[in-house]
C-alpha positions in Angstrom: -30.8 34.0 -13.4 -32.3 30.7 -13.1 -32.1 30.1 -17.0 -28.2 31.2 -16.4 -27.7 28.6 -13.4 -29.4 25.5 -15.6 -27.8 26.9 -18.5 -23.7 26.6 -16.6 -24.9 23.2 -14.9 -25.5 22.1 -18.7 -22.3 22.9 -20.0 -20.3 21.5 -17.0 -22.5 18.6 -17.7 -20.9 18.1 -21.2 -17.4 18.4 -20.1 -17.9 16.2 -17.7 -20.0 13.8 -19.5 -16.8 12.1 -21.6 -15.0 11.6 -18.3 -18.4 10.1 -16.9 -19.0 7.7 -19.9 -15.4 6.3 -19.6 -15.8 6.2 -15.8 -19.0 4.0 -15.9 -17.5 1.9 -19.1 -14.2 1.0 -17.2 -15.2 1.1 -13.3 -19.1 1.4 -12.6 -19.6 -2.0 -15.2 -17.1 -3.8 -14.3 -18.3 -3.6 -10.5 -21.9 -4.2 -11.4 -20.3 -7.7 -13.8 -18.3 -8.4 -10.8 -21.2 -8.6 -8.6 -23.0 -11.0 -11.4 -20.2 -12.9 -11.6 -20.0 -14.0 -7.8 -23.6 -15.6 -7.8 -22.3 -17.8 -10.9 -20.0 -20.6 -11.7 -18.3 -18.9 -14.5 -15.1 -19.5 -16.4 -13.0 -17.7 -18.6 -15.0 -18.8 -21.7 -18.6 -18.1 -20.4 -20.9 -17.9 -17.6 -22.1 -21.3 -16.5 -24.4 -22.6 -13.7 -26.0 -20.1 -11.0 -25.1 -21.6 -8.1 -26.8 -18.8 -5.6 -24.7 -17.8 -2.3 -22.7 -21.1 -2.8 -20.0 -19.4 -3.4 -19.9 -16.8 0.0 -20.7 -19.9 1.5 -17.8 -21.6 0.1 -15.2 -18.9 0.5 -16.3 -18.2 5.0 -15.5 -21.8 5.0 -12.1 -22.2 2.6 -9.1 -21.8 4.9 -7.0 -20.9 1.9 -8.9 -17.7 2.1 -8.1 -16.8 5.5 -4.5 -17.9 5.7 -4.3 -15.8 2.3 -6.2 -12.7 4.2 -3.8 -13.2 7.3 -1.0 -12.6 5.1 -2.1 -9.7 3.6 -3.2 -8.3 7.7 0.4 -9.6 8.8 1.8 -7.4 5.7 0.2 -4.5 6.8 1.2 -4.7 10.5 4.2 -4.8 9.5 4.6 -2.1 6.6 2.1 0.4 7.6 3.6 1.4 11.0 7.2 1.1 9.4 6.6 3.3 6.1 5.2 6.3 8.3 8.6 6.2 10.5 10.7 6.1 7.5 8.5 9.1 5.6 8.8 10.9 8.4 12.6 10.9 8.9 13.5 10.9 5.6 11.4 14.5 5.3 12.6 15.6 8.5 16.5 15.1 6.7 15.2 16.3 3.3 14.0 19.4 5.1 17.2 20.2 7.2 19.1 23.2 5.4 22.2 22.4 4.0 24.2 22.0 0.6 22.6 18.2 0.2 19.1 19.3 0.7 18.5 18.7 -3.4 20.5 15.9 -3.2 18.8 14.1 -0.4 15.1 15.2 -2.0 15.8 13.7 -5.1 17.8 10.5 -3.8 15.1 9.9 -1.5 12.2 10.0 -4.2 13.4 8.2 -7.2 13.1 4.9 -6.2 9.5 5.8 -6.5 9.3 5.9 -10.1 10.2 2.4 -10.7 7.8 -0.1 -11.8 6.2 -2.8 -9.2 8.5 -5.4 -11.6 11.3 -3.5 -11.6 12.2 -2.8 -7.7 10.6 -6.4 -7.1 13.7 -7.7 -10.0 16.2 -5.3 -7.8 15.0 -7.0 -4.8 15.3 -10.4 -5.9 19.0 -9.7 -7.5 20.0 -8.1 -4.1 19.3 -10.9 -1.9 19.8 -13.8 -3.2 22.2 -16.2 -1.9 25.5 -16.9 -3.1 25.3 -14.1 -5.6 23.1 -11.8 -3.9 24.8 -8.0 -3.4 23.7 -8.9 0.7 25.1 -11.6 1.0 28.2 -10.7 -0.6 28.7 -7.7 1.6 28.0 -9.5 4.5 30.6 -11.7 3.5 32.7 -8.9 3.0 32.8 -7.3 6.1 33.3 -11.0 7.3 29.9 -10.9 9.6 29.5 -14.3 7.8 31.2 -17.1 7.2 32.6 -17.8 3.7 31.5 -21.3 3.5 27.7 -20.1 4.9 24.6 -18.3 3.1 21.5 -16.4 4.3 18.4 -17.9 2.5 16.7 -14.7 2.5 14.0 -16.2 0.0 13.3 -19.5 1.3 12.6 -18.9 5.1 9.5 -17.6 6.2 10.2 -14.7 8.7 13.8 -13.6 6.0 11.2 -13.5 3.2 8.3 -11.1 4.8 11.5 -8.9 6.1 12.9 -8.6 2.9 9.0 -7.9 0.9 8.8 -5.0 3.3 12.1 -3.8 3.0 11.1 -3.8 -0.9 8.3 -2.2 -0.5 9.3 0.5 1.7 12.4 1.2 -0.8 10.1 1.3 -3.6 7.0 3.3 -2.3 8.0 5.6 0.6 8.9 8.4 -2.0 5.3 9.3 -2.6 4.7 9.5 1.5 7.8 11.0 2.0 7.4 14.0 -0.1 3.6 14.3 1.1 5.0 14.6 4.7 8.1 17.0 3.7 5.0 19.6 1.9 3.4 19.3 5.1 6.7 20.6 7.2 7.6 23.3 4.7 3.8 24.9 6.0 4.4 25.0 9.4 5.1 29.0 10.0 8.9 29.1 10.7 7.9 32.0 13.6 6.5 28.7 15.6 9.6 27.2 15.6 11.7 30.0 16.4 9.3 31.1 19.5 10.1 27.9 20.8 13.7 28.0 20.5 13.7 31.4 21.9 11.5 30.0 25.1 14.5 27.7 25.6 12.6 24.1 23.5 15.3 21.4 22.7 15.0 19.7 19.4 13.4 16.5 20.1 10.9 19.1 22.1 9.9 20.9 18.9 9.4 17.2 17.3 6.9 16.2 19.4 4.8 19.4 20.8 5.1 21.1 17.0 6.1 18.9 14.4 3.8 15.9 14.8 0.7 17.4 15.8 0.8 19.4 12.4 1.7 16.3 10.7 -1.4 14.5 12.3 -3.9 15.1 10.0 -1.5 14.1 7.5 -0.8 11.2 9.1 -4.3 9.8 9.2 -5.0 10.1 5.7 -1.4 8.5 4.9 -2.2 5.5 7.2 -5.5 4.5 5.8 -3.6 4.6 2.4 -1.2 2.8 3.2 -3.4 0.1 4.5 -5.5 -0.2 1.7 -2.4 -0.3 -0.6 -0.4 -2.9 1.7 -3.5 -4.9 1.7 -3.3 -4.8 -2.3 0.0 -6.3 -2.4 1.0 -8.6 -4.9 3.3 -7.7 -7.7 6.6 -7.8 -5.1 5.4 -10.8 -3.6 4.8 -12.9 -6.9 7.9 -12.0 -8.4 10.1 -12.4 -5.0 8.9 -14.9 -3.3 5.7 -16.3 -5.8 3.8 -16.6 -2.1 6.2 -19.3 -0.7 8.0 -21.1 1.1 4.6 -23.0 1.3 2.2 -20.2 0.4 3.4 -18.9 3.6 3.7 -15.3 2.0 0.9 -15.6 -0.6 -1.3 -12.3 -0.2 -5.1 -12.7 -1.0 -4.4 -10.8 -4.1 -2.4 -12.8 -5.3 -4.9 -16.4 -4.5 -7.2 -14.2 -6.3 -5.4 -14.2 -9.5 -5.0 -18.1 -8.9 -8.4 -19.0 -8.9 -9.3 -16.8 -11.0 -6.9 -17.3 -14.7 -5.2 -20.2 -13.2 -7.5 -22.7 -12.0 -10.5 -21.0 -14.5 -12.8 -20.2 -11.9 -13.6 -16.5 -12.0 -17.4 -16.2 -10.0 -15.2 -18.2 -6.9 -12.4 -15.4 -7.4 -15.2 -12.4 -7.7 -16.7 -13.3 -4.4 -13.4 -13.1 -2.5 -12.7 -10.1 -4.4 -15.6 -8.6 -2.4 -14.5 -9.8 0.4 -11.9 -8.1 0.4 -13.6 -5.0 -0.8 -16.3 -5.5 2.3 -13.1 -5.5 4.7 -11.7 -2.8 3.3 -15.0 -0.5 3.1 -15.4 -1.6 7.0 -11.4 -0.1 7.6 -12.2 2.9 6.0 -15.4 3.6 7.9 -13.8 2.9 11.0 -11.1 5.3 10.4 -13.5 7.9 9.3 -16.1 7.3 12.3 -13.0 7.7 14.5 -11.6 10.6 13.4 -14.8 12.4 12.8 -15.2 11.1 16.9 -11.7 13.1 18.1 -12.6 16.1 16.2 -15.9 16.5 17.8 -14.4 15.9 20.8 -11.5 18.6 20.7 
């Protein structure tokens, strides 16, 4: 019996070995090299001087780094709650039995198949002043005078609105599908029993649907926070981090430091600072989830 188990384990290891090799080569080894880079002055050409913890000390005192982290955090606050609310609303619409049910599901999911570059350039086209779709519509319905324009991309507050809207439009499809699948798992008998007891649609939503979606919402919240902290391409294409670096996220600063300023060691240090932030947030969310589960 023991020999059979060892043989089965060996066979499993043989099948897993190609994945483990690729994973180790392209994930584990770069992480190890990244840690090494934080202790050196490292350029695109070669490893240079050993600087010890100087890169970490510099990061902690670098105002640009903390401003970029705040911009990423601000985007998390903007995108995460609205993403969850929007995904639930779209899932509710697509879950209702109607002749347009398939149409809703296709339309809500289609943007998520686009690449981030395509979505960002579409957003850039839609919100351009003078020739952009949004300003043209506002002119058409006379909400905006013909001799004035809204400069969506050059005013900090409006730029954040544009970035958030484009991100929601592009990424909501994935979360929408998750919520739709979860709603379809709720037994119809529960809804029927609630209606027989005289429950209204609002009561059914708050007392039945949302509690069933709670575990999924916790997972989506954490995934969305991590994804929002890693935002880069749509901001880089739409505003370039402007105006005056007021929308520049930490990932863009890491990219500029490493590949434009030729300082990979310092960029790697910023990357691991972001890694620690995400690790703490993930641990906090895991602890809160387990604590609430134990209390229940």
